[in-house]
GUTIMI-923739 format. One record per residue: residue in three letters; x, y, z of N, C-alpha, C in turn. Coordinates in pm, whole numbers, padded with zeros to 5 digits, always signed. Example, Ala and Ser with C-alpha at 12.3 -4.5 7.8 and 13.67 -1.06 7.14 Angstrom:
ALA+01319-00569+00780+01230-00450+00780+01320-00330+00780SER+01285-00225+00708+01367-00106+00714+01290+00003+00787
***
This chain:
UNK+13713+10343+10844+13611+10428+10900+13473+10394+10842UNK+13465+10383+10706+13338+10349+10642+13295+10207+10680UNK+13391+10118+10692+13359+09980+10728+13293+09975+10867UNK+13346+10048+10962+13288+10051+11097+13150+10116+11094UNK+13137+10222+11016+13008+10289+11001+12903+10191+10947UNK+12939+10116+10843+12849+10017+10785+12814+09908+10887UNK+12913+09871+10967+12891+09769+11070+12791+09819+11175UNK+12801+09943+11212+12709+10003+11309+12567+10006+11252UNK+12555+10047+11127+12423+10051+11063+12364+09911+11054UNK+12444+09814+11015+12397+09676+11006+12350+09624+11142UNK+12425+09654+11246+12386+09611+11381+12255+09678+11423UNK+12242+09806+11392+12120+09879+11427+12000+09822+11351UNK+12019+09791+11224+11910+09733+11144+11869+09596+11196UNK+11968+09517+11235+11937+09385+11291+11861+09398+11423UNK+11907+09486+11508+11840+09508+11636+11697+09557+11614UNK+11680+09652+11523+11546+09703+11491+11457+09591+11440UNK+11508+09514+11347+11429+09406+11288+11388+09300+11389UNK+11477+09270+11481+11450+09164+11580+11366+09211+11698UNK+11385+09336+11739+11325+09379+11865+11241+09506+11856UNK+11245+09577+11746+11164+09698+11730+11239+09823+11772UNK+11176+09937+11745+11239+10067+11766+11275+10093+11912UNK+11197+10040+12003+11226+10064+12145+11358+10004+12189UNK+11409+09909+12113+11538+09846+12145+11657+09925+12091UNK+11631+10026+12008+11740+10102+11946+11801+10202+12043UNK+11901+10159+12112+11978+10251+12196+12123+10242+12152UNK+12195+10349+12171+12336+10349+12132+12411+10241+12208UNK+12376+10219+12331+12442+10116+12412+12420+09977+12353UNK+12295+09947+12317+12264+09814+12261+12330+09794+12126UNK+12330+09898+12044+12394+09889+11912+12544+09867+11930UNK+12605+09945+12019+12749+09934+12044+12786+09794+12093UNK+12705+09737+12180+12731+09601+12230+12738+09502+12115UNK+12649+09516+12018+12647+09425+11904+12772+09437+11818UNK+12828+09557+11815+12946+09582+11732+13075+09555+11811UNK+13063+09552+11942+13181+09529+12025+13260+09656+12053UNK+13190+09768+12063+13253+09895+12095+13177+09962+12209UNK+13228+10073+12256+13157+10150+12359+13057+10241+12289UNK+12947+10271+12356+12842+10355+12297+12897+10489+12250UNK+12987+10547+12326+13043+10678+12288+13118+10671+12155UNK+13169+10554+12121+13243+10540+11996+13154+10555+11873UNK+13026+10530+11888+12933+10547+11776+12936+10692+11728UNK+12955+10784+11822+12950+10926+11787+13073+10971+11706UNK+13172+10884+11692+13283+10912+11601+13238+10896+11456UNK+13130+10820+11437+13080+10787+11303+12949+10857+11269UNK+12872+10889+11372+12742+10955+11355+12730+11064+11461UNK+12699+11187+11421+12693+11295+11519+12581+11280+11622UNK+12476+11206+11583+12363+11187+11675+12278+11069+11626UNK+12177+11036+11703+12091+10923+11669+12013+10950+11540UNK+11976+11075+11515+11905+11108+11392+11989+11072+11269UNK+12118+11099+11275+12206+11067+11163+12217+10915+11144UNK+12222+10841+11253+12226+10695+11244+12095+10644+11184UNK+11983+10696+11230+11854+10653+11176+11842+10689+11028UNK+11894+10803+10988+11892+10841+10846+11976+10744+10763UNK+12087+10699+10817+12168+10599+10749+12092+10467+10735UNK+12018+10432+10839+11936+10311+10835+11826+10325+10729UNK+11763+10440+10724+11657+10466+10626+11715+10464+10484UNK+11834+10517+10468+11900+10514+10336+11920+10371+10289UNK+11967+10285+10379+11983+10143+10345+11846+10083+10312UNK+11745+10119+10389+11610+10067+10364+11559+10109+10227UNK+11584+10235+10188+11544+10279+10055+11615+10199+09947UNK+11742+10170+09968+11817+10090+09870+11759+09949+09861UNK+11724+09891+09974+11664+09757+09975+11528+09760+09906UNK+11451+09864+09938+11318+09878+09879+11330+09898+09727UNK+11425+09977+09685+11447+10000+09542+11473+09868+09470UNK+11556+09784+09530+11588+09654+09471+11462+09569+09458UNK+11379+09568+09560+11254+09493+09557+11163+09547+09445UNK+11155+09678+09434+11072+09739+09330+11127+09709+09191UNK+11257+09718+09176+11320+09692+09046+11299+09547+09002UNK+11287+09457+09099+11266+09315+09069+11118+09279+09056UNK+11029+09374+09082+10885+09349+09075+10842+09323+08931UNK+10725+09264+08917+10672+09229+08786+10638+09349+08699UNK+10645+09467+08751+10618+09586+08672+10474+09632+08685UNK+10452+09750+08637+10320+09808+08649+10289+09844+08793UNK+10181+09918+08811+10143+09959+08946+10111+09839+09034UNK+10048+09737+08977+10012+09619+09057+10136+09550+09113UNK+10239+09536+09030+10362+09472+09076+10433+09553+09182UNK+10437+09685+09162+10502+09772+09260+10423+09770+09391UNK+10289+09774+09382+10205+09772+09503+10227+09643+09581UNK+10232+09531+09511+10255+09403+09578+10394+09400+09643UNK+10493+09455+09574+10628+09460+09630+10634+09551+09752UNK+10565+09664+09744+10561+09758+09856+10500+09691+09979UNK+10385+09630+09959+10317+09563+10070+10405+09452+10128UNK+10463+09371+10041+10549+09263+10088+10668+09313+10167UNK+10732+09420+10118+10847+09477+10188+10805+09522+10328UNK+10694+09592+10337+10649+09644+10467+10611+09532+10563UNK+10540+09432+10513+10497+09322+10601+10615+09237+10647UNK+10719+09228+10564+10839+09152+10602+10930+09232+10694UNK+10919+09365+10691+11008+09453+10767+10927+09560+10840UNK+10833+09520+10926+10741+09620+10984+10811+09728+11066UNK+10911+09692+11143+10979+09794+11225+11058+09891+11138UNK+11124+09839+11037+11198+09923+10944+11102+10013+10865UNK+10992+09955+10822+10892+10033+10748+10841+10150+10833UNK+10815+10123+10958+10768+10231+11047+10876+10338+11064UNK+11001+10297+11079+11110+10394+11090+11115+10482+10965UNK+11092+10422+10849+11097+10495+10722+10982+10593+10705UNK+10867+10564+10766+10745+10638+10729+10672+10712+10839UNK+10705+10691+10963+10623+10747+11070+10660+10887+11115UNK+10772+10938+11070+10813+11073+11110+10854+11152+10988UNK+10872+11280+11010+10923+11364+10901+11056+11306+10852UNK+11078+11313+10724+11199+11258+10665+11303+11368+10651UNK+11415+11351+10720+11523+11448+10713+11609+11415+10591UNK+11567+11465+10477+11632+11431+10350+11778+11474+10344UNK+11815+11577+10418+11953+11625+10416+12050+11521+10473UNK+11999+11433+10557+12085+11332+10620+12090+11200+10541UNK+12004+11185+10443+11999+11060+10366+12118+11049+10271UNK+12151+10927+10237+12252+10904+10134+12200+10962+10003UNK+12283+11033+09930+12238+11094+09804+12179+10991+09708UNK+12061+11019+09659+11997+10934+09560+11918+10816+09612UNK+11926+10786+09740+11859+10666+09793+11707+10676+09778UNK+11650+10788+09817+11505+10804+09807+11462+10805+09660UNK+11535+10874+09576+11500+10882+09433+11506+10745+09367UNK+11604+10663+09405+11614+10529+09346+11492+10445+09383UNK+11445+10458+09507+11327+10382+09550+11201+10433+09480UNK+11195+10562+09453+11076+10620+09389+11072+10594+09239UNK+11186+10579+09175+11193+10570+09029+11106+10460+08969UNK+11106+10337+09022+11022+10234+08961+10872+10267+08972UNK+10831+10331+09079+10691+10369+09093+10655+10478+08992UNK+10740+10576+08978+10715+10683+08880+10709+10624+08739UNK+10799+10531+08710+10797+10466+08579+10667+10388+08559UNK+10625+10313+08663+10501+10235+08655+10380+10326+08638UNK+10390+10449+08685+10281+10547+08672+10293+10624+08540UNK+10371+10573+08449+10385+10637+08319+10458+10770+08324UNK+10542+10788+08426+10616+10913+08440+10536+11023+08507UNK+10415+10993+08548+10328+11091+08613+10358+11093+08764UNK+10433+11192+08807+10474+11199+08948+10355+11216+09041UNK+10252+11287+08997+10133+11305+09082+10060+11172+09101UNK+10046+11095+08994+09984+10963+09005+10070+10873+09093UNK+10201+10881+09080+10291+10802+09163+10271+10837+09311UNK+10258+10966+09341+10234+11007+09481+10099+10954+09531UNK+09997+10959+09446+09866+10907+09485+09874+10756+09510UNK+09945+10685+09424+09962+10541+09443+10038+10511+09571UNK+10142+10590+09597+10219+10570+09721+10131+10597+09843UNK+10049+10702+09837+09961+10734+09950+09861+10621+09973UNK+09805+10567+09865+09714+10452+09877+09788+10334+09940UNK+09906+10300+09887+09981+10185+09937+10020+10203+10082UNK+10064+10323+10117+10103+10347+10256+09982+10336+10349UNK+09871+10396+10310+09752+10389+10393+09707+10246+10415UNK+09700+10168+10309+09661+10028+10321+09760+09952+10409UNK+09888+09979+10388+09992+09906+10461+09989+09937+10610UNK+09983+10064+10644+09989+10099+10787+09863+10052+10859UNK+09749+10056+10791+09626+10004+10852+09636+09853+10872UNK+09698+09784+10775+09716+09640+10790+09814+09609+10904UNK+09926+09681+10909+10021+09659+11018+09961+09687+11155UNK+09873+09786+11160+09810+09823+11288+09685+09741+11316UNK+09657+09643+11231+09543+09553+11247+09412+09631+11263UNK+09393+09730+11177+09274+09815+11182+09160+09766+11095UNK+09185+09668+11008+09079+09614+10925+09005+09505+11002UNK+08875+09489+10976+08803+09378+11039+08865+09244+11000UNK+08850+09147+11085+08912+09015+11063+08866+08951+10933UNK+08746+08980+10890+08693+08919+10768+08719+09002+10642UNK+08793+09111+10654+08821+09197+10538+08910+09123+10439UNK+08877+09133+10313+08957+09073+10206+09056+09179+10158UNK+09172+09183+10220+09269+09286+10189+09327+09270+10050UNK+09341+09148+10004+09390+09128+09867+09293+09193+09768UNK+09164+09176+09790+09063+09236+09702+09069+09388+09711UNK+09086+09442+09832+09094+09588+09849+09216+09644+09776UNK+09328+09575+09788+09449+09618+09716+09423+09616+09565UNK+09364+09507+09518+09338+09496+09374+09247+09607+09325UNK+09141+09635+09399+09048+09740+09358+09116+09876+09358UNK+09196+09904+09458+09266+10032+09464+09364+10048+09350UNK+09443+09945+09324+09540+09952+09214+09467+09964+09081UNK+09358+09891+09067+09279+09899+08944+09228+10042+08922UNK+09179+10103+09027+09129+10242+09016+09241+10337+08977UNK+09358+10318+09034+09471+10405+09001+09528+10378+08861UNK+09501+10260+08809+09556+10223+08679+09465+10260+08562UNK+09342+10303+08589+09248+10336+08481+09302+10453+08398UNK+09278+10445+08268+09316+10561+08185+09247+10686+08237UNK+09316+10795+08234+09263+10918+08289+09296+11033+08195UNK+09216+11132+08208+09245+11253+08130+09310+11354+08221UNK+09397+11430+08165+09462+11537+08241+09381+11662+08219UNK+09341+11722+08329+09258+11839+08312+09298+11950+08390
***
């Protein structure tokens, strides 16, 4: 049962990665697995549950990328940007809608957040600010909202530098 569930998630992730969210239909996913679309519902009660499983896998992949990063906010920021640019459709699935945490695999989101919180010196508020900066920069880059001559590497560096400055808690 778990093996088939994993196979369905893998097929959905591959379809998403190759063709984007508009290609994600139960029929198309089922074709890739070699089953009927209705059979997917034996493993997932609805499409939201399947997407949550996909997001859980994405968090695990993202966590691995973060754990392998050079450390510090700069390393995490570079890993975040790289992950999103390499997986734009998956990144959008992870970030463009409300996150139904009840459907996620236990601990997946926390594992992805842990390296960022550590890089922020354990300061969860700073980690959230860094994530907001990284997400904003990333989604604007994916949406091609920066002018063609914008030096995005410099903008990333300046933003990370600002977030990395010693600060007082007040």
